[in-house]
py3Dmol code that shows the C-alpha trace and the ligand (Angstrom):
import py3Dmol

protein = """\
ATOM      1  CA  MET A   1       0.000   0.000   0.000  1.00  0.00           C
ATOM      2  CA  SER A   2       1.343   3.459  -0.860  1.00  0.00           C
ATOM      3  CA  LYS A   3       2.044   5.795   2.100  1.00  0.00           C
ATOM      4  CA  ALA A   4      -0.443   8.352   0.746  1.00  0.00           C
ATOM      5  CA  ARG A   5      -3.185   5.727   0.577  1.00  0.00           C
ATOM      6  CA  ALA A   6      -2.329   4.410   4.061  1.00  0.00           C
ATOM      7  CA  ARG A   7      -2.787   7.950   5.439  1.00  0.00           C
ATOM      8  CA  ARG A   8      -6.151   8.533   3.711  1.00  0.00           C
ATOM      9  CA  LYS A   9      -9.349   8.120   5.719  1.00  0.00           C
ATOM     10  CA  ARG A  10     -10.981   4.777   5.046  1.00  0.00           C
ATOM     11  CA  ILE A  11     -14.748   4.602   4.789  1.00  0.00           C
ATOM     12  CA  ARG A  12     -16.557   1.926   6.779  1.00  0.00           C
ATOM     13  CA  LEU A  13     -18.595  -0.558   4.755  1.00  0.00           C
ATOM     14  CA  GLY A  14     -21.554  -2.640   5.832  1.00  0.00           C
ATOM     15  CA  VAL A  15     -21.932  -5.503   3.360  1.00  0.00           C
ATOM     16  CA  LEU A  16     -25.268  -7.355   3.148  1.00  0.00           C
ATOM     17  CA  VAL A  17     -25.122 -10.890   1.747  1.00  0.00           C
ATOM     18  CA  SER A  18     -27.266 -13.991   1.301  1.00  0.00           C
ATOM     19  CA  GLY A  19     -25.126 -16.460  -0.619  1.00  0.00           C
ATOM     20  CA  GLY A  20     -21.672 -17.427  -1.850  1.00  0.00           C
ATOM     21  CA  GLY A  21     -20.146 -14.012  -1.424  1.00  0.00           C
ATOM     22  CA  THR A  22     -17.688 -13.751  -4.316  1.00  0.00           C
ATOM     23  CA  ASN A  23     -18.401 -10.007  -4.546  1.00  0.00           C
ATOM     24  CA  LEU A  24     -17.819  -9.707  -0.807  1.00  0.00           C
ATOM     25  CA  GLN A  25     -14.516 -11.560  -1.320  1.00  0.00           C
ATOM     26  CA  SER A  26     -13.453  -9.110  -3.994  1.00  0.00           C
ATOM     27  CA  ILE A  27     -14.302  -6.164  -1.705  1.00  0.00           C
ATOM     28  CA  LEU A  28     -12.391  -7.758   1.213  1.00  0.00           C
ATOM     29  CA  ASP A  29      -9.372  -8.378  -1.039  1.00  0.00           C
ATOM     30  CA  HIS A  30      -9.376  -4.824  -2.396  1.00  0.00           C
ATOM     31  CA  CYS A  31      -9.542  -3.488   1.188  1.00  0.00           C
ATOM     32  CA  ARG A  32      -6.760  -5.784   2.436  1.00  0.00           C
ATOM     33  CA  LEU A  33      -4.459  -4.874  -0.450  1.00  0.00           C
ATOM     34  CA  GLY A  34      -5.103  -1.148   0.070  1.00  0.00           C
ATOM     35  CA  LYS A  35      -6.565  -0.828  -3.422  1.00  0.00           C
ATOM     36  CA  ILE A  36      -9.596   1.045  -2.084  1.00  0.00           C
ATOM     37  CA  ASP A  37      -9.912   3.496   0.803  1.00  0.00           C
ATOM     38  CA  ALA A  38     -12.378   1.319   2.675  1.00  0.00           C
ATOM     39  CA  GLU A  39     -12.684  -1.332   5.355  1.00  0.00           C
ATOM     40  CA  VAL A  40     -15.417  -3.863   5.948  1.00  0.00           C
ATOM     41  CA  ALA A  41     -16.909  -2.834   9.305  1.00  0.00           C
ATOM     42  CA  VAL A  42     -19.567  -5.571   9.339  1.00  0.00           C
ATOM     43  CA  VAL A  43     -21.008  -8.317   7.141  1.00  0.00           C
ATOM     44  CA  ILE A  44     -24.698  -9.091   7.701  1.00  0.00           C
ATOM     45  CA  SER A  45     -26.417 -12.170   6.313  1.00  0.00           C
ATOM     46  CA  ASN A  46     -30.108 -13.030   6.389  1.00  0.00           C
ATOM     47  CA  ARG A  47     -29.139 -16.703   5.976  1.00  0.00           C
ATOM     48  CA  PRO A  48     -27.075 -18.421   8.702  1.00  0.00           C
ATOM     49  CA  GLU A  49     -25.683 -20.948   6.193  1.00  0.00           C
ATOM     50  CA  ALA A  50     -24.407 -18.370   3.673  1.00  0.00           C
ATOM     51  CA  PHE A  51     -20.825 -19.169   2.660  1.00  0.00           C
ATOM     52  CA  ALA A  52     -20.182 -15.420   2.545  1.00  0.00           C
ATOM     53  CA  LEU A  53     -20.063 -15.514   6.366  1.00  0.00           C
ATOM     54  CA  ALA A  54     -17.106 -17.926   6.289  1.00  0.00           C
ATOM     55  CA  ARG A  55     -15.318 -15.617   3.842  1.00  0.00           C
ATOM     56  CA  ALA A  56     -15.838 -12.657   6.198  1.00  0.00           C
ATOM     57  CA  GLN A  57     -14.655 -14.603   9.251  1.00  0.00           C
ATOM     58  CA  ARG A  58     -11.536 -15.778   7.390  1.00  0.00           C
ATOM     59  CA  ALA A  59     -10.756 -12.129   6.638  1.00  0.00           C
ATOM     60  CA  GLY A  60     -11.339 -11.117  10.260  1.00  0.00           C
ATOM     61  CA  ALA A  61     -14.433  -9.021   9.503  1.00  0.00           C
ATOM     62  CA  PRO A  62     -17.253  -8.957  12.093  1.00  0.00           C
ATOM     63  CA  THR A  63     -20.326 -10.945  11.053  1.00  0.00           C
ATOM     64  CA  VAL A  64     -23.947 -10.787  12.176  1.00  0.00           C
ATOM     65  CA  VAL A  65     -26.861 -13.020  11.150  1.00  0.00           C
ATOM     66  CA  VAL A  66     -30.243 -11.306  11.115  1.00  0.00           C
ATOM     67  CA  ASN A  67     -32.774 -14.029  10.426  1.00  0.00           C
ATOM     68  CA  PRO A  68     -36.149 -12.888   9.014  1.00  0.00           C
ATOM     69  CA  LYS A  69     -37.802 -15.779  10.884  1.00  0.00           C
ATOM     70  CA  ASP A  70     -37.090 -13.930  14.148  1.00  0.00           C
ATOM     71  CA  PHE A  71     -39.141 -10.868  13.114  1.00  0.00           C
ATOM     72  CA  PRO A  72     -42.893 -10.423  12.683  1.00  0.00           C
ATOM     73  CA  ASP A  73     -42.637  -8.239   9.564  1.00  0.00           C
ATOM     74  CA  ARG A  74     -40.242  -6.694   7.017  1.00  0.00           C
ATOM     75  CA  GLU A  75     -40.194  -3.313   8.784  1.00  0.00           C
ATOM     76  CA  ARG A  76     -38.895  -4.785  12.020  1.00  0.00           C
ATOM     77  CA  PHE A  77     -36.399  -7.015  10.207  1.00  0.00           C
ATOM     78  CA  ASP A  78     -35.051  -3.997   8.337  1.00  0.00           C
ATOM     79  CA  GLY A  79     -35.097  -1.982  11.590  1.00  0.00           C
ATOM     80  CA  ARG A  80     -32.685  -4.505  13.103  1.00  0.00           C
ATOM     81  CA  LEU A  81     -30.434  -4.278  10.027  1.00  0.00           C
ATOM     82  CA  VAL A  82     -30.309  -0.486  10.460  1.00  0.00           C
ATOM     83  CA  GLU A  83     -29.437  -0.888  14.155  1.00  0.00           C
ATOM     84  CA  VAL A  84     -26.552  -3.259  13.417  1.00  0.00           C
ATOM     85  CA  LEU A  85     -25.201  -1.011  10.657  1.00  0.00           C
ATOM     86  CA  ARG A  86     -25.352   2.030  12.969  1.00  0.00           C
ATOM     87  CA  GLU A  87     -23.701   0.110  15.823  1.00  0.00           C
ATOM     88  CA  HIS A  88     -20.793  -0.521  13.445  1.00  0.00           C
ATOM     89  CA  ARG A  89     -20.695   3.147  12.313  1.00  0.00           C
ATOM     90  CA  VAL A  90     -21.135   2.277   8.647  1.00  0.00           C
ATOM     91  CA  ASP A  91     -20.631   5.024   6.035  1.00  0.00           C
ATOM     92  CA  LEU A  92     -21.767   3.028   2.998  1.00  0.00           C
ATOM     93  CA  VAL A  93     -24.043  -0.012   2.703  1.00  0.00           C
ATOM     94  CA  CYS A  94     -23.143  -2.481  -0.071  1.00  0.00           C
ATOM     95  CA  LEU A  95     -25.683  -5.078  -1.153  1.00  0.00           C
ATOM     96  CA  ALA A  96     -23.702  -8.018  -2.514  1.00  0.00           C
ATOM     97  CA  GLY A  97     -26.060 -10.796  -3.516  1.00  0.00           C
ATOM     98  CA  PHE A  98     -28.531  -9.808  -0.782  1.00  0.00           C
ATOM     99  CA  MET A  99     -31.734 -11.527  -1.861  1.00  0.00           C
ATOM    100  CA  ARG A 100     -34.284  -9.319  -0.126  1.00  0.00           C
ATOM    101  CA  LEU A 101     -36.079  -6.123  -1.057  1.00  0.00           C
ATOM    102  CA  LEU A 102     -35.444  -3.319   1.411  1.00  0.00           C
ATOM    103  CA  THR A 103     -38.265  -1.288   2.928  1.00  0.00           C
ATOM    104  CA  PRO A 104     -38.556   2.498   2.421  1.00  0.00           C
ATOM    105  CA  GLY A 105     -37.598   2.924   6.104  1.00  0.00           C
ATOM    106  CA  PHE A 106     -34.238   1.262   5.475  1.00  0.00           C
ATOM    107  CA  ILE A 107     -33.572   3.356   2.345  1.00  0.00           C
ATOM    108  CA  ARG A 108     -34.382   6.556   4.274  1.00  0.00           C
ATOM    109  CA  ALA A 109     -31.948   5.559   7.039  1.00  0.00           C
ATOM    110  CA  PHE A 110     -29.035   5.652   4.540  1.00  0.00           C
ATOM    111  CA  PRO A 111     -30.013   8.226   1.894  1.00  0.00           C
ATOM    112  CA  GLU A 112     -27.848   7.916  -1.250  1.00  0.00           C
ATOM    113  CA  ARG A 113     -25.530   5.657   0.748  1.00  0.00           C
ATOM    114  CA  ILE A 114     -26.650   2.210  -0.440  1.00  0.00           C
ATOM    115  CA  LEU A 115     -25.119   0.517  -3.492  1.00  0.00           C
ATOM    116  CA  ASN A 116     -26.201  -2.681  -5.223  1.00  0.00           C
ATOM    117  CA  ILE A 117     -24.604  -4.857  -7.896  1.00  0.00           C
ATOM    118  CA  HIS A 118     -26.845  -6.386 -10.546  1.00  0.00           C
ATOM    119  CA  PRO A 119     -25.795  -8.907 -13.236  1.00  0.00           C
ATOM    120  CA  ALA A 120     -27.323  -7.118 -16.249  1.00  0.00           C
ATOM    121  CA  LEU A 121     -27.097  -3.816 -18.059  1.00  0.00           C
ATOM    122  CA  LEU A 122     -29.871  -1.938 -16.286  1.00  0.00           C
ATOM    123  CA  PRO A 123     -32.486  -0.741 -16.990  1.00  0.00           C
ATOM    124  CA  ALA A 124     -32.702  -3.932 -19.109  1.00  0.00           C
ATOM    125  CA  PHE A 125     -33.429  -7.087 -17.145  1.00  0.00           C
ATOM    126  CA  PRO A 126     -34.108  -6.034 -13.560  1.00  0.00           C
ATOM    127  CA  GLY A 127     -35.114  -8.734 -11.054  1.00  0.00           C
ATOM    128  CA  LEU A 128     -34.139 -12.407 -10.988  1.00  0.00           C
ATOM    129  CA  GLU A 129     -32.727 -14.992 -13.449  1.00  0.00           C
ATOM    130  CA  VAL A 130     -31.524 -12.180 -15.641  1.00  0.00           C
ATOM    131  CA  GLN A 131     -28.815 -14.111 -17.505  1.00  0.00           C
ATOM    132  CA  ARG A 132     -31.418 -16.621 -18.740  1.00  0.00           C
ATOM    133  CA  LYS A 133     -33.745 -13.772 -19.749  1.00  0.00           C
ATOM    134  CA  ALA A 134     -30.906 -12.007 -21.607  1.00  0.00           C
ATOM    135  CA  LEU A 135     -30.181 -15.194 -23.597  1.00  0.00           C
ATOM    136  CA  GLU A 136     -33.876 -15.685 -24.371  1.00  0.00           C
ATOM    137  CA  HIS A 137     -33.957 -12.161 -25.810  1.00  0.00           C
ATOM    138  CA  GLY A 138     -30.934 -12.901 -27.987  1.00  0.00           C
ATOM    139  CA  VAL A 139     -29.009  -9.863 -26.781  1.00  0.00           C
ATOM    140  CA  ARG A 140     -25.476  -9.581 -28.158  1.00  0.00           C
ATOM    141  CA  PHE A 141     -24.096  -7.875 -25.071  1.00  0.00           C
ATOM    142  CA  SER A 142     -24.857  -8.151 -21.418  1.00  0.00           C
ATOM    143  CA  GLY A 143     -22.940  -7.050 -18.350  1.00  0.00           C
ATOM    144  CA  CYS A 144     -23.339  -5.717 -14.869  1.00  0.00           C
ATOM    145  CA  THR A 145     -24.336  -2.523 -13.124  1.00  0.00           C
ATOM    146  CA  VAL A 146     -23.563  -0.912  -9.790  1.00  0.00           C
ATOM    147  CA  HIS A 147     -26.355   1.474  -8.879  1.00  0.00           C
ATOM    148  CA  VAL A 148     -27.511   3.568  -5.968  1.00  0.00           C
ATOM    149  CA  VAL A 149     -30.465   1.870  -4.297  1.00  0.00           C
ATOM    150  CA  ASP A 150     -33.831   3.614  -4.298  1.00  0.00           C
ATOM    151  CA  GLU A 151     -37.248   2.272  -3.350  1.00  0.00           C
ATOM    152  CA  GLY A 152     -37.761   0.357  -6.612  1.00  0.00           C
ATOM    153  CA  CYS A 153     -36.347  -3.021  -7.638  1.00  0.00           C
ATOM    154  CA  ASP A 154     -33.017  -2.401  -9.461  1.00  0.00           C
ATOM    155  CA  THR A 155     -34.176   1.062 -10.515  1.00  0.00           C
ATOM    156  CA  GLY A 156     -31.745   3.458  -8.803  1.00  0.00           C
ATOM    157  CA  PRO A 157     -29.223   5.812 -10.453  1.00  0.00           C
ATOM    158  CA  ILE A 158     -26.426   3.997 -12.309  1.00  0.00           C
ATOM    159  CA  VAL A 159     -22.846   4.498 -11.090  1.00  0.00           C
ATOM    160  CA  ILE A 160     -20.808   2.168 -13.312  1.00  0.00           C
ATOM    161  CA  GLN A 161     -21.433  -0.593 -15.829  1.00  0.00           C
ATOM    162  CA  ALA A 162     -19.269  -3.206 -17.553  1.00  0.00           C
ATOM    163  CA  VAL A 163     -20.225  -4.852 -20.834  1.00  0.00           C
ATOM    164  CA  VAL A 164     -19.505  -8.448 -21.850  1.00  0.00           C
ATOM    165  CA  PRO A 165     -20.238 -10.077 -25.220  1.00  0.00           C
ATOM    166  CA  VAL A 166     -22.717 -12.945 -25.405  1.00  0.00           C
ATOM    167  CA  ALA A 167     -21.333 -15.991 -27.255  1.00  0.00           C
ATOM    168  CA  PRO A 168     -23.587 -18.149 -29.473  1.00  0.00           C
ATOM    169  CA  ALA A 169     -22.910 -21.206 -27.301  1.00  0.00           C
ATOM    170  CA  ASP A 170     -23.529 -19.445 -23.975  1.00  0.00           C
ATOM    171  CA  THR A 171     -25.710 -20.979 -21.298  1.00  0.00           C
ATOM    172  CA  ALA A 172     -27.061 -18.932 -18.397  1.00  0.00           C
ATOM    173  CA  GLU A 173     -24.178 -20.356 -16.331  1.00  0.00           C
ATOM    174  CA  THR A 174     -21.336 -19.477 -18.730  1.00  0.00           C
ATOM    175  CA  LEU A 175     -22.757 -15.988 -19.236  1.00  0.00           C
ATOM    176  CA  ALA A 176     -23.171 -15.503 -15.478  1.00  0.00           C
ATOM    177  CA  ALA A 177     -19.534 -16.515 -14.917  1.00  0.00           C
ATOM    178  CA  ARG A 178     -18.305 -14.022 -17.548  1.00  0.00           C
ATOM    179  CA  ILE A 179     -20.400 -11.263 -15.985  1.00  0.00           C
ATOM    180  CA  LEU A 180     -19.320 -12.147 -12.434  1.00  0.00           C
ATOM    181  CA  LYS A 181     -15.651 -11.543 -13.311  1.00  0.00           C
ATOM    182  CA  GLN A 182     -16.554  -7.974 -14.255  1.00  0.00           C
ATOM    183  CA  GLU A 183     -18.691  -7.547 -11.121  1.00  0.00           C
ATOM    184  CA  HIS A 184     -15.570  -8.218  -9.067  1.00  0.00           C
ATOM    185  CA  LEU A 185     -13.866  -5.286 -10.806  1.00  0.00           C
ATOM    186  CA  ILE A 186     -16.607  -2.676 -10.963  1.00  0.00           C
ATOM    187  CA  TYR A 187     -17.947  -3.007  -7.409  1.00  0.00           C
ATOM    188  CA  PRO A 188     -14.654  -2.042  -5.724  1.00  0.00           C
ATOM    189  CA  ARG A 189     -14.278   0.739  -8.308  1.00  0.00           C
ATOM    190  CA  ALA A 190     -17.719   2.144  -7.404  1.00  0.00           C
ATOM    191  CA  ILE A 191     -16.834   1.988  -3.695  1.00  0.00           C
ATOM    192  CA  GLN A 192     -13.616   3.902  -4.358  1.00  0.00           C
ATOM    193  CA  LEU A 193     -15.520   6.569  -6.328  1.00  0.00           C
ATOM    194  CA  PHE A 194     -17.836   6.944  -3.320  1.00  0.00           C
ATOM    195  CA  ALA A 195     -14.867   7.092  -0.919  1.00  0.00           C
ATOM    196  CA  GLU A 196     -13.323   9.871  -3.008  1.00  0.00           C
ATOM    197  CA  GLY A 197     -16.601  11.835  -2.910  1.00  0.00           C
ATOM    198  CA  ARG A 198     -16.887  11.669  -6.695  1.00  0.00           C
ATOM    199  CA  ILE A 199     -20.467  10.418  -6.940  1.00  0.00           C
ATOM    200  CA  ALA A 200     -22.942  13.267  -7.444  1.00  0.00           C
ATOM    201  CA  ILE A 201     -26.578  12.305  -7.876  1.00  0.00           C
ATOM    202  CA  GLU A 202     -28.697  14.605 -10.034  1.00  0.00           C
ATOM    203  CA  GLY A 203     -32.230  13.236 -10.288  1.00  0.00           C
ATOM    204  CA  ARG A 204     -31.856   9.743 -11.678  1.00  0.00           C
ATOM    205  CA  VAL A 205     -28.389  10.413 -13.106  1.00  0.00           C
ATOM    206  CA  VAL A 206     -25.058   9.963 -11.344  1.00  0.00           C
ATOM    207  CA  ARG A 207     -22.288  12.330 -12.405  1.00  0.00           C
ATOM    208  CA  VAL A 208     -18.904  10.801 -11.687  1.00  0.00           C
ATOM    209  CA  LYS A 209     -16.676  13.796 -11.041  1.00  0.00           C
ATOM    210  CA  GLY A 210     -13.498  13.809 -13.117  1.00  0.00           C
ATOM    211  CA  ALA A 211     -14.305  10.612 -15.045  1.00  0.00           C
ATOM    212  CA  ALA A 212     -13.442  10.487 -18.745  1.00  0.00           C
ATOM    213  CA  ALA A 213     -15.905   8.746 -21.081  1.00  0.00           C
ATOM    214  CA  GLU A 214     -14.967   5.351 -22.499  1.00  0.00           C
ATOM    215  CA  GLY A 215     -14.360   5.957 -26.201  1.00  0.00           C
ATOM    216  CA  ARG A 216     -14.318   2.500 -27.798  1.00  0.00           C
ATOM    217  CA  ALA A 217     -17.345   0.987 -29.500  1.00  0.00           C
ATOM    218  CA  LEU A 218     -17.981  -2.741 -29.871  1.00  0.00           C
ATOM    219  CA  ALA A 219     -20.068  -4.799 -32.276  1.00  0.00           C
ATOM    220  CA  ASN A 220     -21.111  -8.419 -31.832  1.00  0.00           C
ATOM    221  CA  PRO A 221     -20.828 -10.246 -34.224  1.00  0.00           C
ATOM    222  CA  PRO A 222     -17.769  -8.131 -35.112  1.00  0.00           C
ATOM    223  CA  LEU A 223     -17.822  -5.826 -38.147  1.00  0.00           C
ATOM    224  CA  THR A 224     -15.101  -7.882 -39.836  1.00  0.00           C
ATOM    225  CA  ASP A 225     -15.268 -11.552 -40.710  1.00  0.00           C
ATOM    226  CA  PRO A 226     -12.359 -13.388 -39.045  1.00  0.00           C
ATOM    227  CA  LYS A 227     -11.875 -15.564 -42.191  1.00  0.00           C
ATOM    228  CA  ARG A 228     -11.320 -12.553 -44.474  1.00  0.00           C
ATOM    229  CA  PRO A 229      -8.372 -10.185 -44.065  1.00  0.00           C
ATOM    230  CA  ARG A 230      -9.384  -6.809 -42.719  1.00  0.00           C
ATOM    231  CA  PRO A 231      -9.398  -4.083 -45.408  1.00  0.00           C
ATOM    232  CA  ARG A 232      -6.705  -2.078 -43.638  1.00  0.00           C
ATOM    233  CA  ALA A 233      -4.430  -5.109 -43.422  1.00  0.00           C
ATOM    234  CA  LYS A 234      -4.942  -5.685 -47.177  1.00  0.00           C
ATOM    235  CA  ARG A 235      -3.954  -2.097 -47.991  1.00  0.00           C
ATOM    236  CA  ALA A 236      -0.890  -2.366 -45.782  1.00  0.00           C
ATOM    237  CA  ALA A 237       0.134  -5.620 -47.516  1.00  0.00           C
ATOM    238  CA  ARG A 238      -0.225  -3.989 -50.988  1.00  0.00           C
ATOM    239  CA  SER A 239       1.850  -0.933 -50.108  1.00  0.00           C
ATOM    240  CA  HIS A 240       4.473  -3.236 -48.550  1.00  0.00           C
ATOM    241  CA  LYS A 241       4.763  -5.104 -51.920  1.00  0.00           C
ATOM    242  CA  ARG A 242       5.159  -1.812 -53.849  1.00  0.00           C
ATOM    243  CA  THR A 243       8.067  -0.610 -51.750  1.00  0.00           C
ATOM    244  CA  ARG A 244      10.120  -3.773 -52.241  1.00  0.00           C
TER     245      ARG A 244
END
"""
ligand_1 = """\
14
LIG
C -24.171 -11.574 -8.248
O -24.356 -11.993 -9.574
C -24.815 -10.231 -8.024
O -24.788 -9.422 -9.167
C -26.231 -10.608 -7.702
O -26.126 -11.774 -6.923
C -24.916 -12.449 -7.257
C -24.163 -12.625 -5.961
O -23.028 -13.390 -6.130
N -26.907 -9.503 -7.053
P -21.961 -13.511 -4.942
O -22.736 -13.980 -3.715
O -21.335 -12.161 -4.748
O -20.984 -14.551 -5.420
"""
view = py3Dmol.view(width=600, height=400)
view.addModel(protein, "pdb")
view.setStyle({"model": 0}, {"cartoon": {"style": "trace"}})
view.addModel(ligand_1, "xyz")
view.setStyle({"model": 1}, {"stick": {}})
view.zoomTo()
view.show()
């Protein structure tokens, strides 16, 4: 870790999980290696058997299970989540495969301070089983989105997206794996943008202060046929012949 980064204030993350926790792992790794100015203050799972809890414990992060079965309704369940997050003085809440919809009371407790990662290019394919739905629609590109959480389902302002091509032979599983690799890169990046105070929300649009636009365009299938030489390569070959 650079000395400058070691000196910078680290924001405290509360990560909410329900499952395997590969996104949590990526966040823990980025924190440990000093690649982001953040630390995981607490990991909360709604499922006691979630493997994400073992990942957190291995990394020395505090874990708490808040089981919905112990609460009479969603409001009180979410109220307990808010309590735990406040007890751990969390600056930013990160949903990482957390399979529950949050109540308006929870969203109001952390205004513009909740991020979620979703395995599709929102606003296309919100909700569940989105890789299968993307394949059924025959899309040529899919990807993932980190967005600020509002009261809708996967509807909040978009912070960062990564695009992956869809291959003709893809299954929902192979596509999900390709997308997941990008999730592990863009989630820590979004957290760092938040830590640097570079996320400005204007209505439903996030302005990322100081970010340059990505300039490359992609086509799928590609514009050139791999079996035919590309026109530019042909021209280069001809002019090479002439100069000999
Ligand atoms: C990820 O695909 C994420 O986008 C979605 O749930 C999955 C969680 O995976 N919200 P993991 O638990 O982080 O491995």
